[in-house]
C-alpha positions in Angstrom: 3.8 -5.6 3.4 3.7 -8.9 1.9 5.4 -12.1 3.4 5.4 -15.4 1.5 6.8 -18.5 2.8 7.0 -21.8 0.6 8.6 -25.0 2.0 9.2 -28.2 0.1 11.8 -31.1 -0.4 14.3 -28.6 -1.9 14.1 -26.5 1.3 12.5 -23.2 2.2 12.0 -19.9 0.4 10.9 -16.8 2.1 10.3 -13.4 0.6 9.1 -10.1 2.2 8.2 -7.0 0.0 7.5 -3.6 1.8 6.1 -1.1 -0.6 6.6 2.8 -0.2 3.6 4.9 0.1 2.3 7.1 -2.8 3.7 10.7 -2.6 0.2 12.0 -3.4 -1.8 9.5 -1.4 0.1 8.0 1.8 -2.8 5.3 2.4 -2.0 3.8 -1.2 1.3 1.9 -2.1 3.4 3.5 -4.7 3.6 0.2 -6.4 -0.3 0.0 -6.8 -0.4 3.3 -8.5 2.4 2.1 -11.0 0.5 -1.2 -11.6 -2.8 0.7 -12.6 -0.8 2.7 -15.0 1.0 -0.3 -16.6 -2.3 -2.1 -16.9 -4.1 1.0 -18.5 -1.1 1.3 -21.0 -1.2 -2.1 -21.8 -4.9 -2.9 -22.0 -5.0 -3.0 -25.7 -1.8 -4.9 -26.1 -1.7 -7.9 -28.1 0.9 -9.7 -25.7 -0.3 -9.9 -22.1 2.1 -11.1 -19.3 0.3 -12.1 -16.1 
């Protein structure tokens, strides 16, 4: 789970993300697995978005 709170003159932003566990490894987030796959697919790409 990731929680981020940001406050400023504009007000307050709060976001919370809860990841689902990987079906093959419940100790790892499914999002982490998808991120690694995406990274490996794009490693030689000309355009990089971070």
